[in-house]
N, C-alpha and C positions, 0 to 999 in steps of 0.2 A: 692234489698236485696230476694234472689229466696223463698219460703215457702218451706217450712223443711217437710218433714214426713217420718214414724215409721213406724213397727208392732211389731209384741207379734205374737206366733205361740204355741200353743200344739201336742203332737200326739194322736190323737183318736183311732188306731187300722189302722190296713192294711184294704183291698183292693183288693185281689188276691196277687200279688209279690211284690206290695210296700205300705211304711209306707205312712198315711191315715196323714193328718196335719186337725186343724178347724186353721186359722187368719183372725187377726184383719189388717188391716192398717189405716189410720188415719196421719191426719195432727198435727204433734209435734211443733206444738206455743203457744204465747202467747196469752190468751180471747182477746185481742184489735187489735191481727191483725188475728183472727179466728171471729170477727164482719163484717169486714168490708166484709167476704164472706156471696155469695148468697148460690153456691152448688159446686160440686164435681165431677167429671169423670172419672170416672177408664176403661180405655180400660185394661181388662184382653185378658191373651193371647188367641187363638181365637179357641183354644180346648176346651173354656168354651161356656158354654148354656149361651146367652145373656153373650156374654162381654165386652158388651159396659154397665157401672151399673152407675147409678145419687143419689147420695146423699145430702141430702137436709137437715139432723139435725144436726147440729149447734153446738146440746147440747154434740153430743158422737164426738165434735172433727172433724164430717165427717166422720167416723168410716164405713169403709168396711168388714164385716166383712162376711167370706167366705172360701171355704177347697178345698184341694186338695195335690194333692203328690209332688210337682214339684214348685222350686222357677225354676222365671223367672222375665223381668222386665216389670210394670206397667205405662200407658203411662197416663197421669195425666192433664186433662186441670181445671183451678181453676176457676169459675164463682166470680168476684164481684160484689156486689152492684151497685157500679159506672156505668157497663155496659162494663168492661174490663174484660177480661182473658189472664189471664197469662197460659202457654206448660211448666211442668217439664213431669218427669220419676221417679221409683223410683224401684230398684234390690228388690222382697222380700225373705226375710230372714228365713229360716225356724228354723231357730238355734234360733231364738232370742226367748228364752221361753215366756210363761205366766205361773203363777205372774210372775212379773221381779225380774230375780235376784237380790240382795241391797249388797253391798258392806261392 
């Protein structure tokens, strides 16, 4: 079963004509599945400086923290400790607020 990702975002101001957001994308899985992962590579939109970002911090659920003004598709490669890899994608949703709303 493919690993799931999620995100949170918060508005931090404006830059020119754009609303600006800080956002977090992370692996949304139980720790027993996260324990099998060595690192996660996020391929951001080409307009980002250094659009390929690698995260090795398992304790953060391999969270990538960045900022920007628009939503886009993130291509993700998950590298497992056993040497295998999985490819997936995730659509960054700036409407998912931080802290998350609890019903």
